C-alpha positions in Angstrom: 196.5 294.0 -47.8 197.2 297.3 -46.1 197.8 297.6 -42.4 194.5 299.4 -41.8 192.5 296.6 -43.6 194.4 293.9 -41.8 193.7 295.5 -38.4 190.0 296.0 -39.3 189.7 292.3 -40.3 191.3 291.1 -37.1 189.1 293.4 -35.0 185.9 292.2 -36.8 186.9 288.6 -36.3 187.4 289.3 -32.6 184.0 291.0 -32.4 182.3 288.1 -34.3 183.9 285.6 -31.9 182.5 287.5 -28.9 179.1 287.6 -30.5 179.2 283.9 -31.1 180.0 283.2 -27.5 177.1 285.3 -26.4 174.8 283.6 -28.8 176.0 280.2 -27.5 175.1 281.3 -24.0 171.6 282.3 -25.2 171.3 278.9 -27.0 172.1 276.9 -23.9 170.3 279.1 -21.4 167.3 280.3 -23.4 164.1 280.1 -21.4 162.0 279.0 -24.4 162.3 277.2 -27.6 161.8 280.3 -29.6 164.8 282.0 -27.9 166.9 278.9 -28.8 165.8 279.0 -32.4 166.6 282.7 -32.6 170.1 282.1 -31.1 170.7 279.3 -33.7 169.7 281.7 -36.5 172.0 284.3 -35.1 174.8 281.7 -35.0 174.5 280.8 -38.6 174.4 284.5 -39.6 177.6 285.1 -37.6 179.2 282.0 -39.2 178.4 283.3 -42.6 179.8 286.7 -41.7 182.9 285.1 -40.4 183.4 283.2 -43.6 183.0 286.5 -45.6 185.6 288.3 -43.5 188.0 285.3 -43.9 187.3 285.5 -47.6 188.4 289.1 -47.6 191.5 288.3 -45.5 192.7 285.5 -47.6 191.3 286.8 -51.0 189.8 283.5 -51.8 186.5 282.8 -53.6 186.1 279.5 -51.8 185.1 281.3 -48.5 182.4 283.3 -50.3 180.9 280.1 -51.8 181.0 278.5 -48.3 179.2 281.6 -46.9 176.5 281.2 -49.6 176.0 277.6 -48.6 175.8 278.5 -44.9 173.1 281.1 -45.8 171.1 278.6 -47.9 171.2 275.8 -45.3 170.6 278.2 -42.5 167.4 279.6 -44.1 166.1 276.1 -44.8 166.8 275.1 -41.3 165.2 278.1 -39.8 162.1 277.6 -41.9 161.9 273.9 -40.8 162.3 274.8 -37.1 159.7 277.6 -37.3 157.2 275.3 -39.0 157.9 272.6 -36.4 157.4 275.1 -33.5 154.1 276.3 -35.0 152.5 273.0 -36.1 154.5 270.2 -34.4 155.4 268.6 -37.8 157.7 269.6 -40.6 156.4 267.5 -43.5 152.6 267.7 -44.1 
């Protein structure tokens, strides 16, 4: 890994950590349930991006598979939370 790529990876990890901290603030202080759900969606997207950046840093396919699982479970969780907020039940 070249020096420029290593510095870019470290900078992107630092920026992702800051974004996660801000999303956690929104998750805990959100005025409505919809704000909290959006913050949770943003957190799983940031977690997926962090896994992808770590996969680039360590050149490992395992991180990419983990990112795929995070995306899959995050989508299903978002769908369930949205359905619960709209109708009050998840399973019909």
